[in-house]
C-alpha positions in Angstrom: -4.9 -24.5 -4.7 -2.9 -24.2 -7.9 -3.4 -20.9 -9.8 -1.8 -20.9 -13.2 0.8 -23.3 -12.1 1.6 -21.5 -8.7 0.7 -23.1 -5.4 -1.3 -20.9 -3.1 -1.7 -22.2 0.5 -5.3 -21.8 1.7 -4.9 -21.3 5.4 -6.7 -19.0 7.9 -4.9 -16.3 9.6 -4.4 -18.3 12.8 -2.9 -21.2 10.9 -0.6 -18.8 9.0 0.7 -17.4 12.2 1.1 -20.8 13.8 3.2 -21.9 10.8 5.4 -18.7 11.3 5.9 -19.7 14.9 6.7 -23.2 13.9 9.3 -22.0 11.3 11.0 -19.8 13.9 11.2 -22.7 16.4 12.4 -25.3 14.0 16.0 -25.4 12.9 16.5 -25.0 9.2 15.7 -22.4 6.5 12.1 -21.6 5.7 11.0 -19.2 2.9 7.6 -17.4 2.8 6.2 -15.7 -0.3 3.2 -13.3 -0.2 1.9 -14.0 -3.7 -0.2 -11.6 -5.7 -1.4 -11.7 -9.3 1.8 -10.1 -10.6 3.8 -12.9 -9.1 1.7 -15.4 -10.8 2.0 -13.6 -14.2 5.8 -13.2 -13.8 6.2 -16.9 -13.1 4.5 -17.8 -16.4 7.7 -16.8 -18.3 10.3 -17.1 -15.5 10.9 -20.7 -14.7 13.5 -20.0 -12.0 11.0 -17.7 -10.2 8.2 -20.3 -10.6 10.4 -23.0 -9.2 11.3 -20.9 -6.2 7.7 -20.0 -5.5 6.5 -23.6 -5.6 9.3 -24.7 -3.3 8.5 -22.1 -0.7 7.5 -23.4 2.7 4.5 -21.1 2.8 2.7 -19.1 0.0 0.3 -16.6 1.4 -2.3 -15.0 -0.8 -1.8 -11.2 -1.1 -4.0 -9.5 -3.6 -7.8 -9.3 -4.2 -7.3 -11.0 -7.6 -6.4 -14.3 -6.0 -9.6 -14.2 -3.9 -11.6 -14.0 -7.2 -9.4 -16.7 -8.8 -10.4 -19.0 -5.9 -14.1 -18.2 -6.5 -13.6 -18.9 -10.2 -12.5 -22.4 -9.4 -15.2 -23.1 -6.8 -13.1 -22.5 -3.7 -13.1 -19.9 -1.0 -9.9 -18.1 0.0 -9.8 -18.3 3.8 -7.4 -15.4 4.3 -6.0 -12.7 2.1 -3.0 -11.3 4.1 -1.0 -8.3 2.9 2.8 -8.8 3.0 3.2 -5.7 5.2 0.8 -7.1 7.8 2.6 -10.5 7.9 5.9 -8.7 8.1 4.7 -6.8 11.2 3.4 -10.0 12.8 6.9 -11.5 12.3 8.6 -8.4 13.6 6.5 -8.5 16.8 7.6 -12.1 17.4 11.2 -11.1 16.8 10.8 -8.3 19.3 9.0 -10.5 21.8 11.3 -13.5 21.7 14.6 -11.8 20.8 15.1 -13.1 17.3 17.8 -11.4 15.2 16.6 -9.7 12.1 18.5 -8.9 8.9 17.2 -6.4 6.3 18.4 -6.6 2.7 17.3 -3.2 1.4 17.1 -2.1 -2.2 19.9 0.3 -2.9 17.8 2.0 -5.5 14.6 2.1 -3.4 12.9 4.9 -1.6 14.1 3.9 1.9 17.7 3.2 2.9 18.6 0.5 5.3 19.6 3.1 8.0 16.2 4.7 7.6 14.4 1.4 7.9 16.4 0.4 10.9 15.8 3.7 12.7 12.1 3.5 12.2 11.8 -0.2 13.2 13.8 0.4 16.4 11.3 3.1 17.3 8.4 0.7 16.6 10.0 -2.3 18.3 12.4 -1.1 21.1 15.3 -3.5 21.7 14.8 -5.3 18.4 18.2 -6.6 17.2 18.4 -5.6 13.6 21.3 -5.5 11.1 21.4 -5.2 7.3 22.8 -3.4 4.3 21.8 -1.8 1.0 22.1 -4.1 -2.1 21.8 -3.7 -5.8 19.0 -6.0 -7.0 20.3 -5.9 -10.6 23.7 -7.0 -9.6 24.7 -10.5 -8.7 24.8 -10.4 -4.9 26.2 -13.4 -3.2 25.2 -12.6 0.4 26.7 -14.1 3.5 24.2 -13.6 6.2 25.1 -15.5 9.3 23.9 -15.4 12.9 20.5 -14.0 12.1 17.1 -15.7 12.5 15.0 -13.7 10.1 15.7 -12.2 6.7 13.6 -9.6 5.0 14.3 -8.4 1.5 12.4 -5.5 -0.4 13.7 -5.8 -3.9 10.3 -6.6 -5.4 9.5 -9.8 -7.3 11.3 -11.8 -8.7 14.5 -10.3 -7.4 13.7 -10.6 -3.7 12.7 -14.2 -3.9 15.8 -15.1 -5.9 18.0 -13.2 -3.5 16.5 -14.9 -0.5 16.9 -18.3 -2.1 20.6 -17.6 -2.8 21.1 -16.5 0.8 19.6 -19.5 2.6 21.8 -21.1 5.3 21.5 -23.0 8.5 21.4 -19.8 10.6 18.3 -18.2 8.9 15.1 -19.8 10.0 12.6 -17.6 8.2 13.0 -15.4 5.2 10.4 -13.3 3.3 10.2 -10.8 0.5 8.3 -7.7 1.6 8.2 -5.5 -1.6 7.2 -1.9 -0.6 6.4 -2.6 3.0 9.5 -0.8 4.3 8.4 2.4 2.5 5.2 2.3 4.6 7.4 1.9 7.7 9.5 4.9 6.9 6.5 7.0 5.7 7.9 7.4 2.1 4.6 5.9 0.9 1.3 6.2 2.7 -0.6 3.0 3.1 -4.3 2.9 2.0 -6.9 3.6 4.7 -8.5 0.5 6.3 -11.8 0.7 4.3 -9.8 0.7 1.1 -7.7 -2.2 2.3 -10.9 -4.1 3.2 -12.4 -3.6 -0.2 -9.2 -4.8 -1.9 -8.6 -1.5 -3.6 -5.0 -0.9 -2.4 -3.9 -1.2 -6.0 -6.0 1.9 -6.9 -4.7 3.8 -4.0 -1.1 3.0 -5.0 -1.8 4.0 -8.6 -2.9 7.5 -7.6 0.3 7.8 -5.6 2.7 6.5 -8.3 0.7 6.5 -11.6 3.7 6.3 -13.9 5.4 3.4 -12.0 2.2 1.6 -11.3 0.4 1.8 -14.7 1.8 -1.4 -16.3 1.4 -3.3 -13.0 -2.2 -2.3 -12.7 -2.9 -3.4 -16.2 -1.4 -6.9 -15.4 -3.3 -7.2 -12.1 -6.8 -6.0 -13.1 -6.9 -6.9 -16.8 -4.4 -9.5 -17.9 -4.6 -11.7 -14.8 -8.5 -11.9 -14.7 -8.6 -12.8 -18.4 -6.1 -15.6 -17.9 -8.0 -16.9 -15.0 -11.3 -16.9 -16.8 -10.0 -19.0 -19.7 -7.8 -21.3 -17.6 -8.5 -24.8 -16.3 -8.8 -25.7 -12.6 -5.8 -27.5 -11.1 -5.8 -28.6 -7.5 
């Protein structure tokens, strides 16, 4: 499905995880994006970001707004999967099959790379993990070799641009994870399961970070729905 010019892949959870497994077993670089309404809005005035998203090997729907966008166009979204959940699915595969993980952490974020690594090693013993802290507003030219998986938590569009600039023959799977590492380190508490099920994570995050989240909430729950209501369907 095409939502305001951005491709959203409509797969079930089993198919998503099968694709992840395929990417990890196939030589070559594969980029995954967990797209939410803010991604779609950002891409409306950022052609580079839009191009990267539409060239990703897999675009997973993350955000209740996309579910309603599918309904608006007469379709049913088969799976809405939060980026943090997909990240843990990938980390489990890395732990199980000894894939090497690289973490590009936001230097200005809540969680440092060392904090992230320490917690991930507690959760996934023997996981081989390396990484560093980066400045998303700089012009990083990463050289990430001999790692199978790359995670970046700069937030959109910086993380997707960073990942795209880092692609090489070593990395098989790369994904932007936004604030997922802050859940891992406990710097931010994730919404309880019932709130996740209802698609109200945005409200939970707003109460935790009202100043930071206000503009983002306006875009997600007001601007995006209005654009969807008045837009035309594109397959």
